[in-house]
C-alpha positions as CSV (number, residue, x, y, z in Angstrom):
1,M,5.8,40.6,9.6
2,E,9.9,41.1,9.1
3,G,10.5,44.9,9.4
4,S,11.2,47.4,6.0
5,G,14.8,46.8,6.1
6,E,13.9,43.1,4.7
7,V,16.0,41.8,1.2
8,V,14.2,39.8,-0.5
9,N,16.3,37.9,-3.5
10,G,17.9,41.6,-3.6
11,L,15.1,44.0,-3.8
12,E,14.4,45.7,-0.6
13,N,11.3,45.2,1.1
14,G,9.0,48.9,1.6
15,S,10.9,50.4,-2.1
16,S,10.0,50.7,-5.7
17,T,13.0,49.8,-7.4
18,E,14.2,52.2,-10.0
19,G,16.6,51.0,-12.9
20,R,17.4,47.5,-13.7
21,P,17.1,44.7,-11.3
22,P,19.9,43.7,-8.8
23,N,21.3,40.5,-9.0
24,P,19.0,38.5,-7.1
25,L,21.8,35.9,-6.0
26,A,23.3,36.0,-2.3
27,A,26.7,36.2,-2.0
28,A,27.0,32.0,-1.3
29,Y,25.0,32.0,-4.6
30,R,27.3,34.4,-6.6
31,Q,29.8,32.7,-6.6
32,R,28.4,29.3,-8.7
33,F,27.3,32.0,-11.2
34,S,30.6,33.9,-11.6
35,G,33.3,31.6,-13.1
36,P,34.1,31.0,-16.7
37,R,32.1,27.6,-16.9
38,V,28.6,29.0,-15.5
39,A,29.6,32.5,-17.2
40,A,29.2,31.2,-20.3
41,A,26.1,29.0,-20.1
42,V,24.1,31.7,-18.6
43,A,25.2,33.9,-22.0
44,P,22.6,34.7,-24.2
45,C,21.7,31.5,-25.9
46,K,20.8,30.9,-29.5
47,K,17.0,31.5,-29.6
48,K,14.8,28.4,-29.0
49,S,12.4,27.9,-31.7
50,L,8.7,28.8,-31.4
51,V,7.7,26.1,-32.8
52,R,4.8,25.1,-30.7
53,H,3.2,21.3,-30.4
54,A,-0.2,21.1,-31.8
55,S,-1.2,20.8,-28.3
56,L,-0.1,23.8,-27.5
57,S,-2.1,25.8,-30.4
58,N,-5.4,25.5,-29.1
59,T,-4.7,25.9,-25.3
60,A,-6.0,29.2,-25.2
61,S,-9.5,29.9,-23.5
62,I,-8.7,33.7,-22.3
63,S,-9.3,36.6,-25.2
64,I,-6.0,37.8,-26.3
65,E,-6.3,41.0,-28.1
66,P,-4.7,41.4,-31.9
67,R,-0.3,40.8,-31.4
68,L,1.1,44.4,-30.6
69,N,4.4,46.1,-31.7
70,I,5.6,49.6,-31.4
71,A,3.7,50.8,-33.8
72,D,0.8,50.0,-31.9
73,R,1.2,52.2,-29.4
74,A,-0.3,55.5,-30.3
75,T,-3.2,56.5,-27.9
76,D,-3.7,59.2,-26.0
77,Y,-3.9,57.9,-22.9
78,V,-0.3,57.5,-21.2
79,P,-1.0,55.7,-17.6
80,I,1.5,57.2,-14.7
81,L,3.7,54.1,-13.4
82,R,4.0,53.6,-9.3
83,S,5.2,50.2,-7.9
84,G,5.9,48.4,-5.0
85,A,6.8,45.3,-4.0
86,W,6.6,42.9,-0.2
87,G,7.5,39.5,0.7
88,D,7.7,37.6,3.5
89,I,9.2,34.1,4.4
90,G,5.5,33.0,5.7
91,F,5.0,29.9,7.8
92,R,7.7,28.1,5.8
93,S,11.5,27.4,6.6
94,S,12.9,28.8,3.7
95,M,11.7,31.8,1.6
96,E,11.6,30.4,-2.5
97,D,9.2,33.5,-3.9
98,A,11.5,36.2,-5.7
99,Y,10.3,39.7,-7.4
100,V,11.5,42.2,-9.2
101,C,10.4,45.9,-10.3
102,V,11.7,47.9,-12.9
103,D,9.8,51.2,-13.7
104,D,12.0,52.4,-16.0
105,F,12.6,49.4,-18.1
106,I,14.1,50.0,-21.8
107,N,16.5,52.6,-21.1
108,D,18.0,51.1,-17.9
109,Y,18.9,48.0,-20.2
110,G,20.6,50.6,-22.3
111,L,18.0,49.9,-25.6
112,K,18.3,52.7,-27.9
113,N,16.2,54.2,-30.5
114,V,13.0,53.4,-29.1
115,S,9.8,55.6,-29.0
116,D,9.7,57.7,-25.7
117,G,6.5,56.7,-23.1
118,P,6.3,54.7,-20.2
119,N,7.8,51.3,-20.3
120,A,9.2,49.1,-17.3
121,F,8.7,45.2,-16.3
122,Y,7.3,43.5,-13.5
123,G,7.6,39.7,-12.3
124,V,7.2,37.2,-9.4
125,F,9.0,34.1,-9.7
126,D,7.5,31.1,-7.1
127,G,10.4,28.5,-6.8
128,H,10.0,24.9,-5.5
129,G,12.5,22.5,-5.1
130,G,14.8,25.2,-3.6
131,K,15.2,28.8,-4.8
132,D,17.8,29.1,-7.3
133,A,15.6,28.4,-10.6
134,A,13.6,31.6,-9.1
135,N,16.7,33.5,-8.1
136,F,18.1,32.8,-12.1
137,A,15.2,33.7,-13.6
138,C,14.6,36.9,-11.8
139,N,17.8,38.0,-12.4
140,H,17.9,36.9,-16.6
141,L,14.6,37.1,-17.7
142,P,14.3,40.8,-18.4
143,R,18.1,40.7,-19.6
144,F,16.7,38.2,-22.0
145,I,13.6,40.4,-23.4
146,V,15.4,43.2,-24.2
147,E,18.3,41.2,-25.9
148,D,15.9,39.5,-28.2
149,E,15.9,40.9,-31.6
150,D,12.2,40.8,-31.8
151,F,12.1,43.5,-29.3
152,P,10.3,46.1,-28.8
153,M,9.0,45.7,-32.2
154,E,6.8,42.3,-31.5
155,I,7.0,42.3,-27.8
156,E,4.5,39.1,-27.5
157,R,7.1,36.9,-29.5
158,A,9.9,38.3,-27.6
159,V,8.7,37.5,-24.3
160,V,8.0,34.1,-25.1
161,S,11.4,33.8,-26.4
162,A,12.6,34.9,-23.4
163,F,11.0,32.2,-21.1
164,L,12.1,29.5,-23.6
165,Q,16.0,31.5,-23.6
166,T,15.4,31.7,-19.5
167,D,14.7,27.8,-19.3
168,T,17.7,26.6,-21.7
169,A,20.5,28.2,-19.8
170,F,19.5,27.3,-16.5
171,A,19.3,24.1,-17.4
172,E,23.1,24.4,-18.8
173,A,23.9,26.2,-15.6
174,C,22.5,23.1,-13.4
175,L,24.8,20.8,-16.1
176,L,27.6,22.4,-14.4
177,D,26.2,22.3,-10.8
178,A,23.6,20.2,-10.0
179,A,22.9,21.5,-6.9
180,L,21.1,24.3,-8.3
181,A,18.7,21.8,-9.6
182,S,14.9,23.6,-8.8
183,G,12.5,24.8,-10.7
184,T,10.1,28.1,-10.4
185,T,6.9,29.5,-12.1
186,A,7.2,32.8,-13.5
187,L,4.8,35.5,-14.5
188,A,5.7,38.7,-15.9
189,A,4.0,41.8,-16.7
190,L,5.6,44.5,-19.4
191,V,4.2,48.2,-19.8
192,V,5.2,49.7,-23.1
193,G,3.5,53.1,-23.5
194,S,-0.2,52.1,-23.3
195,S,-0.2,48.3,-23.7
196,L,-0.2,45.7,-20.8
197,I,1.6,42.4,-21.5
198,V,1.4,39.5,-19.0
199,A,3.2,36.4,-19.5
200,N,2.6,33.5,-17.1
201,A,3.8,29.6,-16.8
202,G,2.3,28.5,-13.6
203,D,0.0,29.1,-10.7
204,C,0.9,33.1,-10.2
205,R,-1.6,35.4,-11.4
206,A,-1.9,38.6,-12.3
207,V,-5.1,40.9,-12.0
208,L,-5.9,44.4,-13.4
209,C,-8.6,46.4,-11.1
210,R,-10.6,48.2,-14.0
211,R,-13.0,50.7,-12.0
212,G,-12.9,48.9,-9.2
213,K,-13.8,45.4,-11.5
214,A,-11.1,42.6,-11.3
215,I,-10.3,41.4,-15.0
216,E,-7.5,38.7,-14.7
217,M,-4.5,38.8,-16.4
218,S,-3.7,35.6,-16.7
219,R,-4.7,31.9,-15.7
220,D,-3.9,29.3,-13.4
221,H,-1.8,26.4,-15.1
222,K,-3.3,23.6,-12.7
223,P,-2.4,20.3,-14.1
224,G,-6.3,19.0,-13.6
225,C,-7.6,22.0,-15.9
226,Y,-9.0,20.7,-19.4
227,H,-6.4,22.8,-21.1
228,E,-3.5,22.1,-19.4
229,R,-4.7,17.9,-19.1
230,K,-5.1,17.6,-22.9
231,R,-1.4,19.2,-23.3
232,I,0.6,17.0,-21.2
233,E,-1.5,13.9,-22.3
234,A,-0.6,14.8,-26.0
235,L,3.3,15.0,-24.9
236,G,2.9,11.6,-23.2
237,G,2.4,12.9,-19.7
238,Y,-0.6,11.9,-17.2
239,V,-2.2,13.7,-14.3
240,S,-2.5,12.2,-10.9
241,D,-4.5,13.4,-8.0
242,G,-4.0,17.1,-9.3
243,Y,-0.2,16.5,-9.7
244,L,1.7,16.1,-13.0
245,N,3.1,13.0,-13.6
246,G,2.1,12.6,-10.1
247,Q,5.0,14.9,-8.9
248,L,4.1,18.8,-9.0
249,N,1.2,19.9,-9.1
250,V,1.9,23.2,-11.8
251,A,2.1,22.2,-15.4
252,R,4.2,24.9,-16.6
253,A,7.6,26.1,-15.2
254,L,11.1,26.7,-16.1
255,G,13.8,24.5,-14.5
256,D,13.0,20.7,-12.8
257,W,14.9,19.6,-15.2
258,H,16.2,17.2,-12.8
259,M,13.1,15.4,-12.3
260,E,12.2,12.3,-14.9
261,G,10.1,12.5,-17.4
262,L,8.3,15.9,-17.0
263,K,10.9,17.7,-19.8
264,G,12.3,15.9,-22.5
265,S,15.9,16.3,-24.0
266,R,14.8,19.5,-26.0
267,G,12.1,20.9,-23.6
268,G,9.4,18.9,-25.4
269,G,7.7,17.4,-22.5
270,P,4.6,17.6,-20.7
271,L,6.3,20.4,-18.5
272,S,6.3,23.4,-20.4
273,A,8.0,26.9,-19.8
274,E,6.0,28.4,-23.0
275,P,4.0,31.3,-21.3
276,E,0.4,32.1,-22.0
277,I,0.2,35.8,-22.9
278,K,-2.7,38.0,-22.4
279,T,-2.3,42.4,-23.6
280,T,-4.6,45.0,-22.9
281,R,-5.0,48.6,-24.2
282,L,-4.6,50.3,-20.9
283,T,-7.3,53.4,-20.8
284,E,-8.4,56.3,-17.9
285,E,-10.2,53.3,-16.1
286,D,-7.4,51.2,-15.1
287,E,-6.4,51.8,-11.8
288,F,-3.8,49.6,-10.7
289,L,-2.2,45.6,-11.4
290,I,-1.5,43.3,-8.2
291,I,1.3,40.7,-9.3
292,G,1.5,38.1,-6.7
293,C,2.6,33.8,-6.2
294,D,0.3,31.3,-5.5
295,G,0.7,32.0,-1.8
296,I,-1.6,35.4,-1.9
297,W,-4.3,33.4,-4.3
298,D,-4.4,30.9,-2.2
299,V,-6.6,33.2,0.5
300,F,-7.6,36.1,-2.0
301,M,-10.3,36.0,-4.6
302,S,-9.2,38.1,-7.2
303,Q,-12.0,40.4,-6.7
304,N,-11.9,40.2,-2.7
305,A,-8.0,41.2,-3.4
306,V,-8.8,44.3,-5.9
307,D,-11.3,45.5,-3.1
308,F,-8.8,45.2,-0.9
309,A,-6.6,46.8,-2.3
310,R,-8.7,49.6,-3.7
311,R,-9.5,50.7,-0.1
312,R,-5.7,50.6,1.3
313,L,-5.2,52.7,-2.0
314,Q,-7.6,54.9,-1.1
315,E,-6.1,55.6,2.3
316,H,-2.6,56.5,1.8
317,N,-2.0,55.9,-1.9
318,D,1.0,54.1,-1.9
319,P,1.9,51.0,-3.7
320,V,4.6,49.6,-1.3
321,M,2.7,50.1,1.3
322,C,0.0,48.5,-0.4
323,S,1.8,45.6,-1.6
324,K,3.0,45.0,1.8
325,D,-0.8,45.2,3.2
326,V,-1.7,42.6,1.3
327,V,1.0,40.0,1.9
328,E,0.1,40.5,5.5
329,E,-3.1,40.0,5.1
330,A,-3.0,36.9,3.1
331,L,-0.8,35.7,6.6
332,K,-3.6,37.0,9.0
333,R,-5.7,34.6,6.8
334,K,-3.4,31.8,7.9
335,S,-1.7,31.5,4.1
336,G,0.9,28.6,4.5
337,D,3.1,29.5,1.7
338,N,6.1,32.1,0.9
339,L,4.3,35.4,0.0
340,A,5.4,37.8,-2.6
341,A,3.3,40.6,-3.9
342,V,3.7,43.3,-6.3
343,V,1.4,46.5,-6.7
344,V,1.5,48.6,-10.1
345,C,-0.4,51.8,-10.1
346,F,-1.4,53.5,-13.2
347,Q,-3.2,56.7,-11.7
348,P,-1.1,59.5,-9.7
349,Q,-4.2,60.1,-7.4
350,P,-5.8,57.2,-5.0
351,P,-8.7,55.2,-6.8
352,P,-11.9,57.4,-6.8
353,N,-15.3,56.8,-4.7
354,L,-17.5,54.7,-7.1
355,V,-20.7,56.0,-6.8
356,V,-24.0,53.6,-8.1
357,P,-26.4,55.7,-8.9
358,R,-30.0,54.8,-7.1
359,S,-32.3,53.1,-9.1
360,K,-35.7,54.5,-8.8
361,V,-38.5,52.6,-7.7
362,H,-41.9,53.9,-8.2
363,R,-44.6,52.9,-6.2
364,S,-48.2,52.6,-7.1
365,F,-51.6,50.9,-6.2
366,S,-53.6,48.2,-8.8
367,A,-56.7,49.6,-9.4
368,E,-57.9,46.4,-7.4
369,G,-55.7,47.3,-4.0
370,L,-57.4,51.0,-4.3
371,K,-60.8,49.4,-4.3
372,E,-59.7,47.6,-1.2
373,L,-58.1,50.2,0.2
374,Q,-61.2,52.9,0.0
375,S,-63.5,50.0,1.7
376,F,-60.8,49.7,4.1
377,L,-61.3,53.0,5.2
378,D,-64.9,53.2,4.3
379,N,-65.6,50.7,7.1
380,L,-63.5,52.8,9.3
381,E,-65.5,55.4,9.6
382,T,-69.0,53.5,10.1
């Protein structure tokens, strides 16, 4: 494990960000995005149409609560947010994971006339074929969300649109600099008032701890999954040995425009950048959220991760240390991937001990058993 001074894509390990995310691009990459031609490519682009292919309209088997808007936020419960994140290169030769934590999302991006209350953005991005797509999404996705005309009145629609805008902007950046060609999965979690909104495209995962029980807030988009395979085949793709078109082991991702046959000229190919959304209303029973790249979930089941993180939070009640604990435990379990984890606590106090009531056991003898016992005792007397 590298020390707490390690910087992972602009965020220093061992700290929770306060304010908007810094530019995650290192100096060598910052120059690529600073020129006028590239600046034009990453400026807010025209909103991408949300008209979906028919195969996308009926693929969500996870339960989704009614659509959220700003008027839905009134509630008696107000979560108190604390967050931390940690990343590690693991056993790989380069780091392609990125993460971002913004505990005061709306104010830090200068959005006016929004009601008071918790507002935060957390994200993890698992790059493949290079780190540029993950870095790009980490830096630009939050901005596209707050600048969307539907935000915050129609949060889900704004988030979906921001994913598509990020994908389109990166395609334009790659046209100007072919060296940027790469892809990334992306998972974003927003807390607005008492609402938790999770958007996922790929195989990162978000798991909510609700009174000790793991509630999966996302679904892994693997090419072999029934719904994803059905969508892929409807769009002219195929799945071979678990790989999309024999090339990629995820069914949804941002970027990858350079890979033949995965995305059409307008993003209509079998590799989709459209996220799947799941929302829930937070209550006093919700303790914390874990989001992580697939290197974490390669060695943790969702309930196992919740149990592990819960014990650590009971010991030190520190989301930064908890995220580090999760990453280090994944290393001990021999995860072979880059590792990135974010832990978001919704309460100021550590998770309580869960007392499971012991069921009362009533023991009794049957009439036949009493007779046999009486006969046994009578024989002893004789």
